[in-house]
C-alpha positions in Angstrom: 75.9 288.0 200.3 76.8 291.6 200.8 80.2 291.1 199.1 78.4 289.4 196.1 76.0 292.3 195.9 78.9 294.9 196.0 80.8 293.1 193.2 77.6 292.9 191.1 77.0 296.7 191.6 80.6 297.5 190.8 80.5 295.5 187.6 77.1 297.0 186.6 78.3 300.5 187.2 81.4 299.9 185.0 79.1 299.2 182.0 77.1 302.4 182.5 80.1 304.7 182.4 80.8 306.1 178.9 84.1 304.6 178.0 85.9 305.2 174.7 86.0 302.3 172.3 89.2 301.1 170.8 89.0 303.5 167.9 87.6 304.3 164.5 89.3 303.3 161.2 88.5 305.4 158.1 89.6 304.0 154.8 89.8 306.5 151.9 89.9 304.9 148.4 90.4 306.3 144.9 93.1 308.8 145.7 95.7 309.9 143.1 99.0 308.6 144.6 101.7 311.1 145.5 99.5 314.1 144.7 98.8 316.7 147.4 97.1 316.2 150.7 94.1 314.5 152.1 91.9 316.8 154.1 89.4 315.3 156.5 86.9 316.9 158.9 84.8 314.9 161.4 81.7 316.4 163.0 79.6 315.3 166.0 76.4 317.0 164.9 74.7 319.0 162.2 76.1 322.3 163.5 79.0 323.1 161.2 78.7 320.0 159.0 76.0 321.2 156.7 77.4 324.7 156.3 81.0 323.4 156.0 82.3 325.4 159.0 85.7 323.8 159.7 85.9 325.6 163.0 83.0 323.6 164.3 84.6 320.2 163.4 85.3 317.7 166.1 88.5 316.5 164.4 90.5 318.0 161.5 93.3 316.0 159.8 95.6 316.8 156.9 98.0 314.2 155.6 100.2 313.9 152.5 98.9 311.4 150.0 101.3 308.6 149.2 99.1 305.8 147.9 95.7 305.3 146.2 94.2 304.1 149.6 94.8 305.6 153.0 93.8 304.3 156.4 93.3 306.8 159.2 92.9 305.6 162.7 91.3 307.8 165.4 91.9 306.3 168.8 89.8 306.7 172.0 86.7 308.0 170.2 83.6 308.2 172.4 80.5 306.4 171.2 78.0 308.6 169.3 76.9 309.9 165.9 79.6 311.4 163.6 79.8 312.6 160.0 83.0 312.8 157.9 83.9 315.0 154.9 87.1 314.6 153.0 88.8 315.6 149.8 92.1 315.3 148.0 93.6 318.7 148.0 96.0 318.7 145.1 98.0 321.8 146.1 97.6 321.4 149.9 96.0 324.8 150.5 93.3 323.3 152.7 90.5 324.7 150.5 88.3 323.0 148.0 88.7 324.6 144.6 85.5 325.0 142.7 84.6 325.8 139.0 81.5 327.0 137.3 78.4 327.0 139.5 80.4 325.8 142.5 81.3 322.4 141.0 84.2 320.9 143.0 87.4 320.5 141.1 88.9 317.9 143.5 87.8 314.4 144.4 85.7 314.3 147.5 83.8 311.9 149.8 81.5 311.6 152.8 80.9 309.0 155.5 78.5 306.2 154.6 79.9 306.7 151.1 76.9 308.9 150.4 76.7 311.4 147.6 74.6 313.7 149.8 76.3 316.5 151.6 73.8 316.6 154.5 74.7 315.4 158.0 71.5 313.3 158.2 72.7 311.1 155.2 76.4 311.1 156.1 76.1 310.5 159.8 76.9 307.1 161.3 76.7 305.5 164.7 80.2 304.8 166.1 80.5 302.0 168.7 82.4 298.8 169.3 80.3 297.0 166.6 80.5 299.9 164.1 84.1 301.1 164.1 85.0 301.4 160.4 84.0 303.7 157.6 85.0 303.3 153.9 84.9 306.3 151.7 85.4 306.1 147.9 86.3 309.5 146.6 84.2 310.8 143.8 84.7 313.5 141.1 81.8 315.6 140.1 80.5 314.7 136.6 77.7 316.0 134.6 
């Protein structure tokens, strides 16, 4: 009986420990093939996300664009809330170019495929049942 109780406690304790899931897949659609780089920043909370501070990002990625769709896999991510910002940087400078009144010149996107730039609208819960984000890039239009 003591051995059975010990096995039960060990199995129960294992589920309480925060373990990383297998990983998050982010699919970015509507890229212009073979043009520049894809810049992506992932944030764990509102700090840095809403003000665009790249230094407060949890993960920052930059990859050459080859096709109209890119899949990015982030392994060993801990369960939690995250928000993603991304844009196609045509000249690979790492900066979003803006025109009149701060209008973005490059195609951009946010997690949850929202048009809103706030963390509260873009944040998503990552866990074993929610391990994929699809972002369709948008161009600003009037």
